[in-house]
C-alpha positions as CSV (number, residue, x, y, z in Angstrom):
1,M,15.8,22.6,4.6
2,T,15.2,18.9,4.7
3,A,11.6,18.1,6.2
4,C,12.7,14.9,8.4
5,A,13.8,14.1,11.8
6,I,15.4,11.1,12.9
7,E,14.2,9.2,16.0
8,E,15.7,6.8,18.2
9,A,14.1,4.0,19.5
10,V,14.9,1.0,21.7
11,S,15.6,-1.9,19.4
12,G,13.2,-5.3,19.4
13,D,14.6,-8.8,19.7
14,S,14.3,-10.5,16.3
15,P,13.1,-14.1,15.5
16,G,15.4,-14.2,12.9
17,G,19.1,-14.0,11.6
18,G,20.2,-11.2,9.5
19,L,22.5,-11.9,6.1
20,E,26.0,-11.6,6.2
21,D,27.0,-8.7,4.3
22,G,25.4,-5.3,4.8
23,F,23.1,-3.4,2.7
24,E,22.4,0.0,2.2
25,D,18.5,-0.4,1.3
26,D,15.6,-2.5,0.9
27,D,15.8,-3.0,-2.3
28,A,19.1,-4.7,-2.2
29,V,18.4,-6.9,0.8
30,R,15.1,-8.3,-1.5
31,E,17.4,-9.0,-4.6
32,A,20.0,-10.8,-2.6
33,L,17.3,-13.0,-1.1
34,R,15.3,-13.3,-4.2
35,L,12.1,-13.1,-2.2
36,P,9.1,-14.4,-3.8
37,E,6.3,-11.8,-4.6
38,T,2.9,-12.4,-2.5
39,R,0.4,-11.5,-4.8
40,F,-2.7,-11.7,-2.6
41,T,-5.1,-9.0,-2.9
42,L,-7.7,-7.7,-0.4
43,S,-11.0,-5.5,-1.5
44,A,-11.0,-2.3,0.4
45,D,-13.7,-3.6,2.7
46,G,-11.9,-6.7,3.2
47,C,-14.6,-9.2,2.7
48,Y,-12.9,-11.1,-0.4
49,A,-9.7,-11.7,-1.7
50,A,-8.1,-13.0,-4.8
51,R,-5.0,-14.5,-6.1
52,L,-3.3,-16.9,-8.6
53,A,-3.7,-20.7,-7.3
54,G,-1.8,-23.4,-8.0
55,T,1.7,-24.3,-9.2
56,G,4.0,-24.3,-12.1
57,E,1.9,-24.2,-15.5
58,A,-1.4,-25.3,-13.7
59,R,-2.3,-21.5,-12.6
60,Y,-5.9,-20.4,-12.2
61,A,-7.8,-17.9,-10.2
62,E,-8.9,-18.2,-6.5
63,R,-11.6,-16.1,-4.9
64,W,-11.2,-16.0,-1.0
65,T,-14.3,-15.1,0.9
66,L,-13.5,-13.4,4.7
67,D,-16.6,-11.9,5.8
68,G,-18.5,-15.2,7.2
69,P,-18.3,-17.2,10.3
70,E,-15.5,-19.3,8.6
71,P,-13.2,-18.3,5.4
72,Y,-13.7,-20.4,2.3
73,T,-12.3,-20.4,-1.2
74,V,-13.7,-20.7,-4.7
75,A,-11.5,-22.0,-7.5
76,L,-12.4,-20.1,-10.7
77,P,-10.5,-21.9,-13.5
78,L,-11.3,-21.9,-17.4
79,G,-10.3,-24.0,-20.3
80,Q,-6.9,-23.3,-20.2
81,P,-4.4,-22.5,-17.4
82,E,-3.2,-18.9,-16.7
83,E,0.3,-17.6,-17.0
84,P,2.1,-16.7,-14.3
85,D,2.4,-12.9,-14.8
86,S,-1.3,-12.5,-14.9
87,E,-2.8,-10.3,-11.9
88,V,-6.4,-10.7,-10.2
89,A,-8.4,-8.6,-7.8
90,P,-11.4,-9.1,-6.3
91,M,-14.8,-6.6,-6.8
92,A,-17.0,-5.8,-3.8
93,D,-19.6,-8.2,-5.7
94,G,-17.4,-11.2,-5.2
95,R,-16.3,-11.0,-8.9
96,V,-13.0,-11.4,-9.5
97,L,-10.9,-9.5,-12.0
98,I,-8.1,-10.9,-14.0
99,R,-5.3,-9.3,-16.4
100,R,-3.7,-11.1,-19.2
101,R,-1.2,-10.2,-21.5
102,I,-2.3,-11.8,-24.9
103,A,0.0,-11.1,-28.0
104,G,1.4,-7.7,-26.7
105,R,-2.0,-6.4,-25.2
106,Q,-3.7,-6.6,-22.1
107,A,-7.1,-8.3,-21.6
108,F,-9.5,-7.7,-19.0
109,S,-12.0,-9.7,-18.2
110,L,-14.4,-10.8,-15.0
111,L,-14.4,-14.3,-13.5
112,Y,-17.6,-15.6,-11.1
113,P,-18.7,-18.8,-10.2
114,T,-21.4,-20.4,-11.9
115,G,-22.6,-23.8,-10.2
116,P,-19.9,-26.2,-11.1
117,G,-18.1,-23.7,-13.8
118,T,-16.6,-20.4,-14.1
119,G,-18.3,-17.6,-16.0
120,E,-15.9,-15.0,-17.6
121,L,-17.2,-11.4,-19.1
122,L,-14.6,-9.7,-21.3
123,L,-14.7,-6.1,-20.2
124,G,-12.0,-5.0,-22.8
125,V,-8.7,-4.9,-24.3
126,V,-6.3,-2.3,-24.5
127,D,-3.1,-1.7,-26.7
128,A,-0.4,-1.5,-24.0
129,P,2.8,-3.7,-23.9
130,A,2.7,-4.1,-19.9
131,M,0.4,-2.6,-17.4
132,T,-0.1,-3.6,-13.5
133,L,-3.2,-3.0,-11.4
134,V,-3.5,-0.7,-8.4
135,P,-5.4,-1.6,-5.0
136,P,-8.8,-2.1,-5.4
137,S,-10.9,1.6,-5.1
138,P,-12.1,2.1,-1.4
139,D,-16.0,2.5,-2.9
140,G,-15.6,-1.4,-4.0
141,N,-17.0,-0.9,-7.8
142,C,-13.7,-0.1,-9.5
143,L,-10.7,-0.9,-10.5
144,Y,-7.9,0.7,-12.1
145,A,-4.6,-0.1,-14.2
146,L,-1.0,2.0,-15.0
147,A,0.1,1.5,-18.4
148,P,3.8,3.5,-18.4
149,G,5.0,4.6,-21.6
150,E,7.8,6.2,-22.9
151,R,7.2,9.7,-21.3
152,T,3.9,9.5,-19.7
153,T,2.0,6.7,-17.6
154,A,-1.9,6.3,-18.7
155,V,-4.7,5.3,-15.7
156,W,-7.2,3.4,-17.0
157,R,-10.3,2.1,-15.3
158,V,-10.6,-1.3,-16.1
159,A,-13.7,-2.4,-14.1
160,G,-16.7,-0.7,-12.9
161,G,-17.3,1.9,-15.9
162,A,-20.4,1.6,-18.1
163,F,-18.1,1.1,-21.3
164,G,-15.3,-1.3,-20.3
165,A,-11.8,0.0,-20.1
166,V,-11.4,3.6,-20.0
167,R,-8.5,5.9,-19.9
168,V,-9.1,8.6,-17.4
169,A,-5.9,10.3,-16.8
170,E,-2.2,10.7,-18.4
171,V,0.4,11.7,-16.1
172,P,3.8,13.1,-17.0
173,G,6.7,10.7,-16.3
174,R,7.0,7.1,-15.4
175,C,4.5,6.0,-12.6
176,S,4.6,3.1,-10.4
177,G,2.6,2.1,-6.8
178,G,-0.9,3.1,-5.9
179,V,-2.1,4.4,-2.8
180,W,-5.9,5.7,-2.2
181,L,-6.0,9.0,0.2
182,D,-9.9,8.9,0.4
183,R,-12.8,6.7,0.9
184,G,-14.8,7.6,-2.2
185,G,-12.1,6.4,-4.8
186,R,-11.0,10.1,-6.1
187,I,-7.7,11.0,-4.8
188,L,-4.9,8.4,-6.0
189,A,-1.5,8.8,-5.3
190,L,1.5,7.2,-7.5
191,D,5.0,7.1,-7.3
192,R,6.2,8.9,-10.2
193,E,10.1,9.2,-11.5
194,L,10.5,12.3,-13.9
195,G,14.3,13.4,-14.4
196,G,15.6,10.7,-12.8
197,V,13.8,11.5,-9.2
198,T,10.8,9.8,-8.1
199,K,8.1,11.7,-5.5
200,A,4.8,10.9,-4.7
201,V,1.9,12.6,-6.6
202,T,-1.6,12.7,-6.1
203,V,-3.8,12.3,-9.2
204,D,-7.4,13.7,-9.1
205,L,-9.5,11.3,-11.2
206,E,-12.8,13.4,-10.8
207,R,-10.8,16.7,-12.2
208,G,-9.6,14.9,-15.5
209,G,-6.4,13.1,-14.0
210,E,-4.7,16.8,-12.1
211,V,-1.8,16.0,-10.7
212,N,-0.5,17.7,-7.8
213,P,3.0,17.1,-5.6
214,L,2.5,15.2,-2.4
215,L,5.9,14.3,-1.0
216,Q,9.3,16.1,-1.4
217,I,11.6,16.0,1.4
218,T,14.5,17.3,0.0
219,E,14.8,18.3,-3.8
220,D,16.8,15.2,-4.9
221,S,15.5,12.9,-2.7
222,N,13.0,9.7,-3.7
223,D,10.1,9.7,-2.0
224,R,7.5,7.0,-2.4
225,L,4.4,6.6,-0.2
226,L,3.9,3.0,0.6
227,L,0.5,3.0,2.6
228,A,-2.2,5.5,3.9
229,D,-5.3,5.3,6.0
230,P,-7.6,7.7,4.5
231,E,-9.7,8.0,8.1
232,S,-6.6,9.3,10.0
233,G,-4.2,10.5,7.4
234,L,-1.6,8.4,8.5
235,L,1.1,7.9,5.6
236,L,4.1,5.5,5.7
237,I,6.6,6.4,3.5
238,R,10.4,5.2,2.7
239,S,12.8,8.2,1.5
240,D,16.6,8.1,0.8
241,A,16.5,11.7,2.3
242,A,19.0,10.6,5.1
243,G,21.3,9.2,2.6
244,H,20.0,5.6,2.1
245,D,16.3,3.9,2.2
246,R,14.5,4.9,5.4
247,L,10.6,4.1,6.3
248,G,9.0,6.9,8.0
249,W,5.8,8.5,9.0
250,G,3.4,11.7,8.7
251,V,0.1,12.7,8.6
252,L,-1.3,14.2,6.0
253,G,-2.1,17.9,5.9
254,S,-0.1,18.5,9.6
255,R,2.7,20.6,10.0
256,Q,5.6,18.3,11.4
257,P,8.1,16.8,9.5
258,V,8.1,13.3,8.4
259,R,9.9,11.2,11.2
260,F,12.0,8.4,10.6
261,P,12.4,5.8,13.5
262,E,15.5,4.0,14.4
263,C,13.5,1.1,15.1
264,L,11.9,0.4,11.7
265,R,15.5,0.1,10.4
266,L,17.1,-3.3,10.7
267,A,20.1,-4.8,10.1
268,D,20.3,-6.6,6.7
269,A,16.4,-7.1,6.6
270,A,13.6,-5.5,4.3
271,V,10.6,-4.0,6.2
272,T,7.5,-3.4,4.2
273,P,4.4,-1.9,5.9
274,F,1.2,-3.9,4.9
275,A,-1.7,-2.7,6.9
276,I,-2.6,0.2,9.3
277,Q,-5.2,0.1,11.9
278,P,-8.5,1.9,11.0
279,G,-11.0,4.1,13.3
280,Q,-8.1,6.6,15.0
281,V,-9.6,9.3,13.0
282,L,-8.3,12.2,15.5
283,S,-5.2,10.2,16.9
284,P,-3.3,9.1,13.5
285,E,-0.1,8.4,16.0
286,N,-2.0,5.7,17.5
287,C,-2.7,3.9,14.7
288,A,-1.1,0.2,14.6
289,V,1.1,-0.7,11.6
290,A,1.9,-4.2,10.8
291,L,4.8,-5.0,8.8
292,R,6.5,-7.8,7.1
293,I,10.3,-8.5,7.8
294,D,12.3,-10.5,5.3
295,A,15.8,-11.6,6.0
296,A,18.1,-14.9,5.1
297,A,16.3,-16.8,8.1
298,G,12.9,-15.9,6.1
299,S,9.8,-13.5,6.9
300,W,8.1,-12.7,9.7
301,L,5.7,-10.0,11.3
302,G,6.6,-6.5,12.9
303,V,3.8,-4.6,15.0
304,W,4.4,-0.9,15.4
305,R,2.9,2.5,16.1
306,P,4.0,6.0,15.8
307,T,4.1,6.5,19.6
308,A,5.7,3.4,20.5
309,R,9.1,2.8,22.0
310,R,10.2,-0.1,19.5
311,M,8.5,-2.6,17.0
312,V,7.5,-5.3,18.2
313,Q,8.6,-8.5,16.3
314,L,6.7,-11.9,16.3
315,S,6.9,-15.1,14.5
316,A,4.6,-15.6,11.4
317,P,1.9,-18.4,11.7
318,E,2.2,-21.0,9.7
319,G,1.4,-21.2,6.2
320,W,1.2,-17.0,6.1
321,L,0.8,-15.6,2.9
322,P,3.8,-12.6,3.5
323,G,2.5,-9.2,3.4
324,A,-1.3,-10.0,3.6
325,G,-3.5,-8.9,6.3
326,T,-5.7,-6.6,7.8
327,W,-6.6,-5.1,11.0
328,T,-9.7,-4.8,12.8
329,R,-10.9,-1.5,14.4
330,Q,-10.4,-3.1,18.2
331,G,-6.8,-3.9,17.1
332,E,-6.7,-7.6,16.0
333,L,-4.5,-8.3,12.9
334,H,-6.1,-11.1,10.8
335,L,-3.5,-13.0,8.3
336,P,-4.6,-15.3,5.5
337,C,-2.8,-18.3,5.7
338,T,-2.5,-21.8,3.7
339,T,-1.1,-25.2,4.2
340,T,-1.7,-28.5,2.8
341,Q,-3.7,-29.7,5.5
342,T,-5.6,-25.8,6.0
343,P,-5.6,-24.8,2.6
344,C,-7.9,-21.7,3.6
345,A,-7.5,-19.9,7.1
346,V,-7.4,-16.6,8.5
347,T,-5.0,-16.3,11.9
348,S,-5.7,-13.5,14.6
349,V,-3.0,-12.2,16.4
350,P,-3.8,-9.9,19.3
351,M,-2.2,-6.2,19.6
352,P,1.1,-7.0,21.7
353,E,1.9,-4.2,24.1
354,L,3.3,-1.4,22.7
355,P,4.6,1.2,25.3
356,D,4.3,5.0,24.5
357,R,7.0,7.6,24.4
358,P,7.2,11.3,23.6
359,L,7.9,12.0,20.1
360,A,11.5,13.2,19.2
361,P,11.8,17.4,19.0
362,A,11.9,17.9,15.2
363,V,13.7,20.6,13.4
364,P,11.2,23.4,12.4
365,I,10.6,23.8,8.5
366,P,10.0,27.4,6.9
367,S,6.1,27.3,5.7
368,T,5.5,28.8,2.5
369,H,1.5,28.3,3.3
370,A,0.6,26.5,0.1
371,E,-3.2,26.2,0.2
372,P,-4.9,23.4,-1.6
373,A,-7.6,24.3,-4.2
374,G,-11.2,25.0,-2.6
375,G,-9.7,26.4,0.3
376,A,-9.5,23.7,2.8
377,G,-6.8,21.7,4.4
378,R,-4.6,24.8,4.5
379,A,-1.3,24.2,6.6
380,G,-2.4,24.3,10.6
381,D,-6.3,24.0,9.9
382,D,-6.7,20.2,11.7
383,T,-10.1,19.8,9.8
384,G,-8.1,20.1,6.4
385,A,-6.0,17.5,7.4
386,H,-8.7,14.8,6.7
387,A,-10.4,16.5,3.6
388,V,-8.1,14.4,1.3
389,A,-10.7,14.9,-1.5
390,C,-8.8,18.6,-2.1
391,K,-5.3,18.9,-3.3
392,P,-2.8,18.0,-0.9
393,V,-0.1,19.9,0.4
394,P,3.0,18.8,-0.2
395,L,4.6,18.0,3.0
396,Q,8.2,19.9,2.4
397,Q,5.6,23.4,2.5
398,A,3.1,21.8,4.9
399,A,5.0,19.9,7.1
400,L,3.4,17.0,9.0
401,V,0.8,19.7,13.0
402,G,0.9,19.8,17.1
403,R,-1.6,17.2,17.0
404,L,0.8,14.6,16.9
405,T,1.7,14.9,20.9
406,P,0.3,11.9,22.6
407,G,-2.2,12.7,25.2
């Protein structure tokens, strides 16, 4: 039985127009629009960020400091410009990791300011034709990267260890993405393609890379995890279980099916979540979610929460780096912006009014009572929904519990 429910909703007004033709999923929209990728990576605590700045062949790493009274940037150029396909990510101590492709291999270094210049500490070189960084570990001390191979994907710790770059896990299949499910940096969720189908799985980095299923809405659906809040357990999911790509939500370890609100589906526009409001430990359905909306007219903002009747769409501030931003616990959205006049700024967007509405009835799902390792987090145990360091339960088996009712 399909573990999903479609929710009808009141549609909101859009500040931008759509495309001329219809498209089946967000990937088709992005391909048609040829949207530029925003590579602006925030540290787990939001104190630092990093990106490749500059244009054309004059690229360099740039660090943003965001935890002071005023945000500011530090340029980290070296003797020669960086390649456009290089990746950067901030560490909790303010240093910036950079991944470079050199002669078919991947080199990792830490960059840091040294008075008027830039210091560089080489961490290691991995013999792999391609690698991608995953978001910084929640503890801020480690950074990891994925190296897809012919039949498996290696997970490498490339910063934060005692011995430079070290392979810590080998996952069957081709993996992408990367979402952390706990605050300790132990459980990493990846989207794994195996046998022509993509499903989100978890990798336990403290148990030798033990792999367990996380999402399986139907046998043949492609179920990807886009975003998660470790405190509340709220998950943002993209799946084609309904026949085409839909954006949905669920709660880790609960018993309700994944829900796919109609208000998150816009005609000829791609909708992508990029930030979840923290601090809603006992009420994940009250977490505000910030979304990036891309269409022919440009990019703008969406704000939504599971208990809301509709998604509120807002014009983006000038110079916004699309898809970048963080929520405060109080419900204020901070968006990094850069313009010619103001190269480094953060625009604060207050929480818009999001009217509540009762959740739609869901189709019941037969439970197989699959039990996580260690006995915690079993289906029907609310406390176990937050013990994400244990083996998560597939959402088809422990469908998403009754705590989703507002009140």
